[in-house]
C-alpha positions in Angstrom: -83.2 49.0 87.9 -83.1 45.9 90.1 -79.8 44.0 90.8 -79.1 40.8 92.0 -77.2 42.3 94.8 -79.1 44.6 96.6 -77.4 46.5 99.9 -78.6 49.1 102.0 -76.1 52.1 101.5 -74.9 51.9 105.2 -73.9 48.3 104.2 -71.7 49.4 101.2 -70.5 51.9 103.5 -69.5 49.5 106.1 -67.8 47.2 103.6 -65.7 49.4 101.2 -63.2 52.0 102.0 -64.4 55.8 101.9 -62.4 56.0 98.5 -64.0 52.9 96.8 -67.4 53.9 98.1 -66.8 57.1 96.3 -66.4 55.8 93.4 -68.2 52.5 93.3 -71.3 53.9 94.9 -71.3 57.7 94.0 -69.9 57.4 90.8 -66.6 59.4 91.6 -63.6 59.2 89.6 -60.2 58.4 91.0 -57.4 60.9 89.7 -55.6 60.0 86.7 -52.2 57.7 86.9 -53.0 56.9 90.4 -54.6 53.6 90.0 -52.7 50.2 91.0 -53.8 49.0 87.8 -53.0 51.5 85.4 -49.8 50.1 83.8 -50.3 46.4 85.1 -49.7 43.8 82.4 -50.6 40.7 84.8 -52.9 37.8 83.0 -55.6 37.2 85.1 -59.3 38.5 85.4 -60.6 41.9 86.8 -63.5 41.6 88.9 -65.8 44.1 90.3 -64.3 45.0 93.8 -67.9 45.6 95.5 -69.5 42.3 94.8 -66.9 39.9 93.0 -68.5 39.7 89.7 -65.8 38.8 86.8 -65.8 42.0 84.6 -62.7 42.3 82.1 -59.7 39.6 81.4 -56.2 41.0 81.0 -56.4 39.8 77.4 -58.7 43.0 76.4 -56.6 45.4 78.3 -54.6 47.4 76.4 -52.3 50.9 76.8 -54.6 54.0 76.1 -52.2 56.1 78.1 -55.2 57.8 79.6 -54.6 57.3 83.1 -57.0 54.8 83.9 -56.9 50.9 83.0 -58.6 50.4 79.3 -60.0 47.3 78.0 -61.7 47.2 74.3 -64.5 44.0 75.8 -66.0 43.3 78.7 -65.5 39.3 79.8 -68.9 38.8 79.0 -71.6 41.0 77.3 -73.9 40.7 80.4 -71.4 41.2 83.0 -71.4 45.4 82.5 -74.6 47.7 82.1 -74.2 50.7 80.2 -75.9 53.9 80.9 -76.1 57.3 79.2 -74.4 59.7 81.5 -75.4 63.7 81.2 -73.2 64.9 84.2 -71.0 67.6 84.1 -72.1 69.2 81.1 -71.5 66.1 78.7 -72.7 62.9 77.2 -71.1 60.1 78.1 -71.8 56.2 78.4 -71.3 54.9 82.2 -70.4 51.2 82.8 -71.9 49.8 85.6 -71.5 46.3 87.1 -74.6 44.6 86.2 -74.8 42.5 89.4 -74.7 45.0 92.1 -74.8 48.4 90.0 -71.7 49.8 91.2 -70.0 52.4 89.0 -66.8 51.2 87.1 -65.8 54.2 84.4 -67.1 55.2 81.4 -67.1 53.8 77.9 -65.8 55.7 74.7 -66.1 54.7 71.0 -64.2 55.9 67.8 -61.2 57.0 69.2 -59.2 55.4 66.8 -57.3 52.9 69.0 -56.0 49.7 67.3 -58.3 47.4 69.0 -60.8 45.1 67.5 -64.1 46.7 69.1 -63.0 50.6 68.6 -64.0 50.8 72.2 -62.1 52.1 75.4 -63.7 50.8 78.6 -61.9 53.4 80.9 -62.4 51.8 84.3 -61.2 53.0 87.5 -58.4 50.9 89.3 -60.5 51.2 92.4 -63.2 49.4 91.4 -61.3 46.2 90.2 -59.7 43.6 91.6 -57.1 41.8 89.7 -57.0 37.9 90.4 -54.0 36.8 88.4 -54.3 33.5 86.5 -52.4 30.5 87.7 -49.7 29.0 85.7 
C-alpha cells in the first residue's frame, strides 16, 4: 500500500514517543481507560497524531464504556482505511490513517449501540490529537 506520507521507520521512531510509535507504527494498543480522550466531551476535530490528517469529529464520538474513545463514523470516508486483521486468533477490522498508514484502532459492527451507523470505531487516544473548535 502506498501512502501520501511515507517515511522510513527511523524517522517515525525519531518523531514519535516510544508509546506513540508502538501504537501508531507497530499496531499496539494502549491499556483500556488510560487514554487522554476516553471520556473527553470537548467539541472539535480529532486528527492523526503521526501526520495531522483529520479523522473524526467530536459530534460522532459516543460513550461506549469500552475503555477507548469511540466514534460511529469517520469525518470523511476517505480519511481512514479498513483492513482485515487476523492477529490474536480473531478476525477484526483494523482502522488505519489513509494518509500515512498509522494504526488507529479497530471498527466493530452490530453491537447494538444507539448510533446512526451501528458501528464503533474503537480508537487509541494516543493515535489522535484533538483540536478544539474555537467558540
